[in-house]
N, C-alpha and C positions, 0 to 999 in steps of 0.2 A: 362619371362613374369610375371607380377604381378598377384598374386592369394591370396586366403585366406588359412591360415595355423594355426592349433591349435597344441600345444605341448602335447605330450603324458605324461601320469602320470607314473612317475618312482617309484619304491618301496620306495625310500628314501624321496619322496615328501609327505608332509601332504595333506590331502584332504581339499581344501580351497574353500569356497563359498563366493563370495564378498557380503558385507553388506553395503558398504559406500553409495550406492544409497538410502538406507533407511533414511539417514539423511534428504533427500529432499522429503520424503513422509510423515514423521512424524512431521516436523516443519511447521510453519505458512508461507509457501511459496505459498499457494494457489494450483492451478492445475498445470499440467505438463507444460503448456505454460508459466505461470507466473514464474515457477522455471527456465525454460530454458532461458527466457528473462533476468531474474535477474542474472544468472550465466554468460551468454554470454556478457552482457553489462558491468557487473562488471569487467570481464577479459579485455574487450576492453579499459575501462578507465585506468586499471593498465598497459596496454601494449602500451600506447601512446608514440610516438616518442618525443624526447627532442630536444630543440634548443641548440645553442652553449653555452647558459648560464645554461643549465641543467633544464630548465623549460619545463614541458610537454605541448605538443601542442594539439589542438582540434582533436577529432577523429570522425569517421562516421561509424555507424553500419547499416547493411542492413539485413532485414528479408524477405525472399521470401517464400510464401506458394503456393505450386503447386496446391493443391486441386486435384480433379479428372480431371479437364480440362487440367492441365499441367503435369499430372502424367507421370512417366517413363513407356514406353511400356513394355509388357512382354518380348519381345525379348531383349531389352536393360537391363532389370532387370536380365535376365539370364547372360548377359555379365559381370555384376558387381558382382553378388551374387551366381552364380551357384555352385561354390566350397564351399560356406558357408552353402548351404542348408542341407546337411546331419547333420550338427551340430544344425541348427535351428530346425529340426524335431526330434532330438534325445529326447527320453523320459527322464524326470527328469532334463531337462536343465534350468528350472526356467521360461520358457516362457509359457503363458497361452492362447494366442490368435494369434498363428502364421498365417500369411497370406499365400495364395498360390502364388508360384513363377510364375504361369501362369496368374496372374491378374495384372492390372496396379499398379504401385508403386507410391502413392502420397508421397511427401517428403517436408522437410523444409530445407532451406539454411540460415545459419547465417554467415555473413561476416563482418569483421572489416577493416577499412582503416585508414591511419594515425597512424598505429601501427607497431611494430618492427618485427612481425612474431615470429615463434618458433625458436629462436636462440639456439645455443649449438650443440655439437657433436652428430649427429644422430646415430653414431656407438656405442655410450657409453651405458653401461647397469648398471653402478655403480654411486652412489652419491658420489661426491668428495667434501670435505670441501672447502669452499670459491671459488668454481667454479660453476657459474650459468649455468644451462642447461635447458632452457624452453622446448625444444623438449622432453627431457627425462621426465620431470615432467608432461607434458600434456599427452603423450601417454603411458608411461611405469611405472609411479609411482603413488601410492595412499598414502594419509596421509603425503606427503612431498611437501614442497613448497619453492621456493627461493624468495618469495615476501618479500619486506622490509617494513619499518615503514610507508611509504607513500602510501602503497597499501591498497586496500579495502578488499581483501580476503587473507587468510593465511593458511587455513587448508589443502589444497591440495587434496580435495575430490570432489570439485564442478564439475569437468569435467564429472563425472559419470552421470550427469543429461542428457547429450546428448545421451548416450546409453539408459538410462531409458525412454527417450521420443520416442524411436523406438520400434515398435512391434516385431522386431527381435533383439533388444538390441544391436545395432551396429551403427557405424557412420564412415564416411570417412572425412579426413581432408587434405586440400591443403594449404601449407604455402609457402609464398614468403618472404625470410629473408632480413632484411634491411642491414645486414653486408656483406654477401657474394653473395646476389642476387640469391641464388639457389631456384628453384621451385621443391617442393617435395610433394608426396602424400603418406600418410600412413592411414590405416584403423584399427579400433579396434572393437572387439565383446566381450561383457561381459556377459557370461552365468554362470551357475553353473557347477560344476564337472559333467561330463556326459560320456556316452558310445555310440560309433558308431560301430555297429557290435561287434566284440570281443575286441575292443581297448578302453581303458579309456583315457579321455582327461582332461586336466586342464581347468580352467574356462575361460582364456583369449585367444582370437585368434586375428590374425593380417592380414591385407591385405597389401602386399608389395612383396619384393624380398627376397628369403631365401638365407642367406649366407651359406657357406659350413658347418658351425657348426649348422645350423638351425635357427640362430638368424635372425629375420625379419627386413629388412631395407626398408626405403621408396623408391619408384620408382621415377625416374626423366625422364622416357621415354616420349618423346615429343608427340607421338600419344596418349598415355594414358592421358597425361595432357590435350590435345585438346579434347578428348572424354569426359573427366570429365567436362570441362567447357561447352561443347555443350549440353550434356545430362541433366545436372542439372541447366542450366541457370545461371552459376556462372559468375559474372561480373569481377572478378579479372583477370588482365592480368599481368602487370609487377609491380603493386603496392605491397609494402610490407604489410604483415598482414596474417590473417588466414581465410580460408573459410571452414565451416563445413557443411556436408550434413547428415541429419537425414532421412534415408529411412523408408518408411511405418510409417510416423509420426503419433503418436496416440493422440496428444494433440488437443485442440479446435483450429481449423484452420481458423477461420473467421477473416476477417480484423478488425472487431470491437473488438474482444477479444484480439488480439495482440496489437492493439492501446491502449486499456485500460490498459493492462499489462505494456506497455512502459511508459505511462503517470503516472500511480500510483507509479511505482518504480523509475523513472528517470527524472521526470519533473525538478528537481533542477539542475543537470548538463546541461540539455538542456537550461534552463534559463540563466545559467552562460556563455554559449557559448562553454563549453568544450565538448559537445556532440551533434551530429545530428543523427537522425535515419530515415531511409527509410523503409517503410513497403509496400510490393508489392505482388500482385497476378497476374495471367495471364491477368486479366481484368483491373486492376487499380493499381495505385501507389501513395503514399503519403509520404511527407517528413516532419518531425517535427524538427525544429531548433529554434534558439533563436528568430528569427523574425516572425516565423509562428505559434508557439505553441499556442498562445492565440486565434487567429482567427480560427485555425484548431479545437480546443476544442469547440469553440462556434458553429462551423458548425456541429460537431458531435451531440450535443444536448443530451437530456435525463437527468435524475436525477443525474447520476454519473458525467456527464460532468458539470452540474451546480455546484455541490459541488467541483469538481476538479478546476473549473474556479476560485472560490473564493480563494481556497488554492494557486493556481498558481499565481494569482495576488498579494496575500499577500506575497508569497515567492519572487516574482519579486521585490517588495518594499524592503523586508528584505535584499536581497543580494546586493542592491545598496546603503546601508547606509554607510556613512563615519564615522570614529572614533569619530568626534566631535558630532555626533548625538546620541551617546549612553549615557545612564545614568549608572553609575558604582555603584555596591554594594561593601560592604566590604568583605574581605575573612575571612573564619573561621581560627582559630589558626592552624599553620602548624604542630604542634607536637602531633596531636590527630586526631581521626576520624572526617571527615568532616561532620558537621551537621548544619542544618538550625536553626537560632535563630533570634529574632526580631532585635538585634543590628547589623545584617548584612545589614539591609535595612535602610539607612540614612533617616532622617525625610523629607528632601526635595525631595528625590527620591520617598518616599512613597506617599507624597501629589501629586507629579507629575503624578504617575501612576494612582491614583484614579481620579484625575481631567481629565486626558487624556482619559481614558476609558469612563468616564461620558459624555465627549464631543465628543465621537466617533472618537478620534484620536488614531493612532497607536503608539506603544511604543517599543523602542529598548533598551535592557538592557545588560550590560556586567557583568558576574558573575565570579569574580576571586576565585581561590581555589588552593589547593596544591595536588600533587600526589607524592608518595614516593616509588620508587622501593627499594627492600630490599638492605641493605648495602650501601645506598646512602643518601644524604641529600634531604629534601623535595624540589620538583621542583615547582615553580610557574606556573600556567597555568590558563585557563579560558574557559568558553563557553558563548554563546549568547542566550538570550531569547527574542522572539518577541511576542507581544500581540496585539490583536484587538478585539473590541466588535463584537459579532457574532449573535446578535438578539436572537431568541429563540433556536438557535442551541446549542448543547453541544457536546463535544468530547474530546478525549485524545490529548495531545500534539503530534505533528509530530516530531520525532527525526531524525536528519540527521548527520551522521558522515562521514567526508571527501566526501561529495556529495552522499553518499549511505544512502538511507532511511532505518532505522532499524525499521521494521514495526510492531513488536510484543512486544515492551517494555511494561512491566506492570506498568501502571501509571493511576491515577484516572481521571475520566471525569471531565471537568471543565465547569459548566453551563455558557452559554452566552459569553464565551471567546474562541477565536481561537488562537492557540499558536504554535510556532515553537521553537525547541531547536536545535541549530546548533553548532556542535563541529568540529573545524578545527585546533586548536592549538596542536602542536606535542605531548607533554607529555600526555595530557588527551586523545587525539585521539588514541595513542598507547595503553593506559590502556584499553580503551573501546574495541578496536579491539581484544585485548587478551581475553576479557571476552565474545566475541561473539561466538555463536554456529556455527557449520559448514555452515549453510545456511545464516548466518549473519542477522538474524531476531530478536535476543534477546540478552540481556546481562545477563550472568550467572556467578556467582562467583565461581562455581565449575568446570569450564572448565579446562582441563589440561594445557592450555596455560596461564591461569591466576592464578590458585590456588598457594598460597605461593610465588608468584612473587612480590607482593606489600605489604608494610606495610600499614595498614588501607585501603586496597583495596576495600572490600565490602562497606565501608562507602563512598568511592568516587563514586561508581556506584549509590548508593542510593541518594547521593547529587544531581547528575544530573537527575536521573529518577524522583525524587519527586520535582524537582526545581519549576515547575510552580504551582503545588498544594500548596506547602509550602509558596511560595511567596504570593499567593492569600490569604492563611490563615493568614499570618502575617498582610497583608493590612487590611483584614476584622476585625481583632481583635485589630487594632491599636488605637481605641478610646473607651473610656468608654461608650459613648453614640453615636454609629455610626449614620451617616446621612442615613436615610432609602432610600433616593432617589439615593444614590450611593452604599452603602454597600450591602443592601438587593438586589437591582435590578441586581447588576453585580457580586456579589461574593458569595452569599449563598442562600440557601433555608431558608426563615424566620423561626424563632422559633415559636412553637405552641402558639396560643393565650390562655389566661387564661381559657376561657370557654371550651377548649379542654381537660383540666386536669380533668374535672368532667363530668359525663354524662349529656347531654342536656335534659331538661325537656320538651322541646317544640317538637311537632310533625312537621315534614316538608314534603313537597310534595315528591312524588315518583320520582326518577331519570328518565330522559327521556328514558333510555334504558330498563326500566322495572325492574331493580334489586333493592334489598333492600326491607324493609317492606312496605306494601301497606297501606297508611293512609286512614281513612274514608273520602269518597268523598260525599259531599251533592248532592242530585239530582238537575239537572238543569231543571228549569221549562220549559215546552214547549213554553211558551210565550217569553222566552229569549234564542233563539238559539245561539250557539257558533259563534262568528264572525271570528274566525280563529282556526286552529288546529296545535299542535306541534307533529311531528312524528320523530321517531328514524331513523337514517341512520348509515351505517358503518363509524365510525370515524367522526360523525357529527349529524346534525339534519336538519329538514325541517319545514318551516312555510307554511301552506296551507290555502286555502280559507275554510271558516267554513261551517256551516249547511245551507241548502237551506232556503232562506228567510231571512237570517241574514243580517243586514246592513253592508255595506263596512266600515271597520275602516280607518280613514284618515292616521294615523300613528301607527306603532307598535314599542314599546321600548323593546328591547331584551337584557337580561343580561345572561351571561353564566359563569359557573365555573366547575371545576372538583369536583365530589362528595367527601365528607369527612364522616367519621364515626360519628362524633359528631359536633354539632354546625351548623351554617349557612354557606353553601358552598360559597355563594357570598362574605361573609366576609373573607373567607379563600383564595379567589382568589389572585394570585400573578403574577406579570409581567413575571416571569420566566416560567409560565405555557403556555401562548400563548398570542397573540395579534390579535384581530379580524381584524385589518387593515393591518396585515403583513403575509408574507409567514411563515409557510406552510398553514395557514388558507386560504381557497378559497371559493368564492361564485360565482354562475352562472354569466358568462359574458353576457349572453342573458337572462336577468331576465324577467319573465313573470308577468307583472303587478306590478313590484316592482322597486323602486328607492332607492338605499342605500344612505342616506344622510350623515351618519357618522358611522365610525367603528373604535373605539379606545379602547385599552385594552380589557376588557371583555364586552363592551357595544356597541350595534349597534342600530341605529335609521333608520327605513325604512318608506318610503311613499308608500301607496297603491294606485295604479292608475287605477285598473279595478277590477271587482268583482271576476274574476277567477285568483287569484294571486298565486304565487308559488316562494319559495326561498329555495335553498339548500345551507347549510354551512358545509363544510368538511375540513379535514386536522388536526383534533384533534387526540390525542393518542387513537388508537382503543382499547387498553387494559385498559383504565380507563373509569369509568362511568361519564356521563355528567349530569349536573343539569342546566336546562334552565327555566328561568322565562321571560314571555313576557306579556306586558300590552298594551292595546289600549290607544293611546294618541290622544286627539282632537287637531285640528289645533291651538286653542287658548292656549293650554298648551305647545306648542313647540316653543322654542326660535330659 
């Protein structure tokens, strides 16, 4: 009968406490849920079945969150984990929040379909050169991987995230293999060196069948397989692939959090049709695939969904471009570090990009370059850059290597331009994969898999990482006298005006939020009551009805700018700051006594329709001071 077993510590064994899971707590992989989704789906994409031509086929991942409603009962928890419990409760084992075995066990199930399963000899305990053994690598090896150049992961430590996501640092795996069709279950527990009674134990324990020499083998017992499928709601029957159960799952288990993690990390392979993902709870189920991803994101709503929707639609356009639609740059010289220079951007391409963005057209660019593994000749390769105008938004480029989003690349923010950098060509994709940290969120020239492997390697990383910002800089500096309607609006923050170089001698009104020096304010005669008031709001301002007895203004002309230290704030306004007629600037949709006639740039004209009027305008940067100037306009003065 299958059970849990830990190996005792022998005098010749060093005391070993695993640290590989820390790679996934210190890097930018977000919370436990995001880390598990990232690792699980990355493995799914790498393990896809191939057709007769060697092309990988689409895969399907399923995440099931039991919550308390679908949790394993205490009696069934005893069935699966009773023999493990003395080790779970052992002092000094690294666990800090052990659950009680007599309480329900909420769990997470991660399954992949259309994949090959964990192939390889399950009886093997050694790594053999040129012999692929996915079973050995997943359950028994750390820091070793058989993944090749077309794979997304390569460090061999990612699977530790499944144990880390469990309050008992353990998981169970059922694999059905595509080659021999065997159905097998093996479990693993990753604790620290610990003692139970008078016995000392190593850090790793296994659920399975003990061989005569104590080596733990997977179970193929049919009743155990049936109980596993039934107890944990596992969908896999005869389909090849891997099903992982994380008991006492400690991550954020809401449908919304899991959906957000899937979309943020893997919207691109879903768009390309290489991946579909089902997210389920006992109460609901949702599938994200190539045809449903956009309407499903629209249905989710919220600020995250709105921003993702823009990016997803942009990526959908990018991945459908044909070669004839790309504008090509020139490559840097192959015999030196790859660096950006103006001569890489042909004049016709430069003008095309400028005009396209000015006209709100999207741009697809191919950037050729060279990579050079040591002791070889330079290899030609390329990456693609996609640009679109993004209004008042600004952000870093989104980097995608072989359909995997590299989420923490250090790259400058680009005002008013949304950008994608996609790397799929073999030589460059291999170089960047070698430079990725274990969680595949960054490119780092000091990783052991990259260092000293490439000639001019750091320059190649920088050439890709700074591609968008350097391209924009070259375009911005391409003319002696740039066209301010294009260059300033789309590519840079304008240079300071001359009057910013010296202190202003003029006094100006106090900003609306009350900061800054208070200028002398002449008294308002009682015979001339205020016709309206300006009030501060968080991230905005309000225009209210004035003093009692004041005449109703027909129109109010409002001008807004972010405050500056010197000079007239309204003269310093720039389109990159905000546009009163565009998001994120908002004004009440149910205006009280106000009709907004025009809202463009930093100017708004409103008509006042009743004495008790009120207008709230919000959406400005709450960390910057606002300067608001409003003037009454008579009907005869309004065009």
